[in-house]
C-alpha positions in Angstrom: 0.0 0.0 0.0 1.3 3.5 -0.9 1.9 5.8 1.9 -0.3 8.8 2.1 1.3 12.3 2.4 -1.8 14.5 2.2 -1.3 16.0 5.6 1.7 17.9 4.3 -0.1 19.5 1.4 -1.7 22.4 3.4 1.4 23.5 5.3 3.5 23.5 2.2 0.9 25.6 0.4 0.7 28.1 3.3 4.4 28.4 3.3 4.5 29.1 -0.4 1.8 31.8 -0.1 3.6 33.4 2.9 6.9 33.4 1.0 5.2 35.0 -2.0 3.6 37.7 0.2 6.8 38.5 1.9 8.7 38.7 -1.4 6.1 41.1 -2.8 6.1 43.3 0.3 9.9 43.6 0.5 10.3 44.3 -3.2 7.7 47.1 -3.5 9.2 49.8 -5.8 9.3 53.0 -3.8 10.8 54.8 -6.8 7.4 54.5 -8.5 4.5 55.0 -6.1 1.2 56.8 -6.0 -1.3 57.9 -3.3 -4.7 56.2 -3.2 -6.0 58.3 -0.3 -5.1 61.5 1.6 -5.6 61.4 5.4 -4.7 65.0 6.0 -2.1 67.6 5.2 0.9 65.5 6.2 -0.3 61.8 6.0 -1.3 59.7 3.0 -2.1 56.1 2.1 0.1 54.7 -0.6 -1.0 52.4 -3.4 0.3 49.4 -1.5 -1.9 50.2 1.5 0.9 51.6 3.7 0.3 54.8 5.6 3.1 57.3 5.0 3.9 60.4 7.2 5.7 63.3 5.6 9.1 63.9 7.4 9.8 67.4 8.6 6.3 69.1 8.7 3.2 69.1 10.9 0.0 70.5 9.4 -2.9 71.8 11.5 -5.4 69.1 12.4 -8.6 68.4 10.6 -10.2 66.3 13.3 -9.5 65.5 17.0 -10.6 62.6 19.1 -12.9 63.3 22.1 -14.9 61.1 24.5 -17.9 61.5 22.1 -15.7 60.4 19.1 -13.9 62.2 16.3 -15.0 65.8 15.8 -13.8 68.7 13.6 -10.7 70.2 15.1 -11.5 73.8 14.0 -7.8 74.2 13.6 -7.2 77.2 11.2 -5.8 76.0 7.8 -6.2 72.3 8.7 -8.7 71.6 5.9 -6.9 73.9 3.5 -3.7 71.9 4.1 -5.5 68.6 3.5 -7.1 69.9 0.2 -3.8 71.3 -1.0 -2.0 68.0 -0.3 -4.8 66.1 -2.1 -4.5 68.3 -5.2 -0.7 67.9 -5.1 -0.3 64.2 -4.8 -3.5 62.1 -5.2 -3.1 59.6 -8.0 0.0 61.2 -9.4 3.3 59.4 -10.1 5.9 59.9 -7.4 8.9 58.5 -5.6 9.9 58.2 -2.0 13.1 58.8 -0.1 13.7 57.5 3.4 16.0 58.9 6.1 17.7 57.2 9.0 14.5 56.4 10.9 12.1 54.7 8.5 8.9 54.2 10.6 7.3 55.9 13.5 5.7 54.4 16.6 2.4 54.0 14.7 4.2 51.9 12.0 3.7 54.6 9.4 6.5 55.0 6.9 8.5 58.2 7.4 9.1 59.7 3.9 10.2 62.5 1.7 7.5 62.5 -1.0 8.6 63.6 -4.5 5.7 64.2 -7.0 6.9 63.6 -10.6 5.9 66.2 -13.3 7.6 65.2 -16.6 11.4 65.5 -16.2 10.9 67.6 -13.0 9.7 66.7 -9.5 8.3 68.5 -6.5 9.0 67.8 -2.9 5.6 67.8 -1.3 6.7 68.9 2.1 8.5 72.0 0.7 5.4 73.0 -1.3 3.1 72.7 1.7 5.5 74.8 3.8 5.8 77.3 1.0 2.0 77.8 1.0 2.0 78.5 4.7 0.0 75.4 5.4 2.4 73.6 7.7 4.8 74.1 10.6 8.4 72.9 10.5 8.6 69.7 12.6 12.1 68.2 12.4 13.8 65.7 14.7 17.3 64.2 14.4 18.3 62.0 12.8 15.7 62.7 10.0 17.0 66.0 8.9 18.2 65.4 5.3 16.2 68.3 3.8 16.1 70.7 6.7 17.7 73.6 4.8 15.2 73.2 2.0 12.3 73.2 4.5 13.6 76.2 6.4 13.9 78.2 3.1 10.3 77.3 2.2 9.0 78.2 5.6 10.8 81.6 5.6 9.3 82.3 2.1 5.8 81.7 3.5 6.4 83.9 6.6 7.9 86.7 4.6 4.8 86.7 2.3 2.3 86.2 5.1 0.8 83.1 3.5 -1.6 80.8 5.2 -0.8 80.3 8.9 1.5 83.3 8.8 -1.3 85.6 7.7 -2.6 85.5 11.3 -1.5 87.7 14.2 0.2 85.1 16.4 2.2 87.5 18.6 1.9 87.5 22.4 4.0 88.7 25.3 5.9 86.1 27.3 4.0 87.0 30.5 0.8 85.9 28.9 2.1 82.6 27.5 0.2 80.4 30.1 -3.1 81.6 28.7 -2.2 79.8 25.4 -1.3 76.3 26.5 -1.7 73.9 23.6 -1.5 76.6 21.0 1.3 77.7 18.7 2.3 81.4 19.1 5.1 83.9 18.5 6.2 84.9 21.9 8.0 88.2 22.6 10.2 88.8 25.6 13.7 88.9 27.0 16.0 85.9 27.9 16.7 86.7 31.5 18.9 83.7 32.3 20.2 80.5 30.7 21.2 77.2 32.3 23.0 74.3 30.8 23.0 70.6 31.8 24.3 67.5 30.1 20.9 66.9 28.6 19.5 70.3 27.7 19.7 74.1 27.7 17.0 76.0 29.6 16.4 79.6 28.8 14.1 81.6 31.0 11.8 84.5 30.0 9.2 86.2 32.1 6.4 83.6 32.3 8.0 81.1 29.9 10.9 78.7 29.6 12.5 77.6 26.4 14.0 74.1 26.3 16.6 72.9 23.8 17.3 69.1 24.1 20.8 67.7 23.6 20.2 66.1 20.2 18.9 69.4 18.8 21.6 71.4 20.5 24.3 69.5 18.9 22.9 68.9 15.4 20.9 72.2 14.9 22.7 74.8 17.0 26.3 74.0 17.8 26.9 72.6 14.3 25.9 76.0 12.9 28.1 77.9 15.3 25.3 79.0 17.7 25.8 78.4 21.4 22.4 79.3 22.8 23.6 79.3 26.3 25.7 82.4 25.5 24.2 83.8 22.3 20.6 84.5 23.5 21.3 85.5 27.1 20.0 89.0 27.9 18.6 89.5 24.4 15.1 90.5 23.3 13.7 87.7 21.1 10.6 86.4 19.3 10.2 82.7 19.6 7.7 80.5 17.8 6.5 77.2 19.0 3.8 75.1 20.7 3.2 76.3 24.3 3.1 73.4 26.7 2.6 72.8 30.4 5.2 70.5 32.0 4.8 69.9 35.8 3.3 73.3 36.3 5.8 75.2 34.1 5.0 76.9 30.8 7.4 75.8 28.1 8.2 75.9 24.4 10.5 73.2 23.0 13.0 74.8 20.5 14.4 72.3 18.0 15.8 74.7 15.4 17.4 78.2 15.3 14.7 79.4 12.9 12.3 79.4 15.8 14.2 82.3 17.5 14.7 85.7 16.1 16.7 88.4 18.0 15.0 91.7 17.9 16.0 95.3 19.0 
């Protein structure tokens, strides 16, 4: 009687299917991609189903989660950013570049997204910044195009586009009234303190924090020692105002956020 081997058929088939899936997943051509859905101004769904988050920018929110569910965020220029992103990338041929860190904690791809237009291409992040529809949002080690992004941001600010058409200026003494909001805060750096992990700069009613990674890669590498350079000077600083253990703070990650004024 011939031996029966049927019990091995299903496992072998499953192994073959799994191998085929893994091969297709790992060989996806990121030099030739497209977007099948736009989540908001800085996040898209690629043609292979992967969510991709644009490196280097943060656009105003379109929706926020509450106990009652998702509701409109009423964040100025959130929907404008989403529409601009959709018009810019949806269904159009593109390519992706990665940086050192390739995924975030939500398993989204972290990408530089280049839209192809004939023999030219457009870096989506730079265009969104240039229209004043995003904030610069960079973290080492993913800083490959930081100079391009800063230039686009400055162009938007100088031309009062989008976000920068609003009056965002407040005095540092009033900063605590604006927890959770991005503002341009005006005041004087009264004192600076340095530790092995950060630089802390104190204004009247606000503290500015520069963490070690940003200090080394964004400030010291450009010849700026914030501990000495900003002390005693009048400044305007842009950022998200936060509460940390009862203290009002702005995290400063790039010199563009601080402007010395008379």
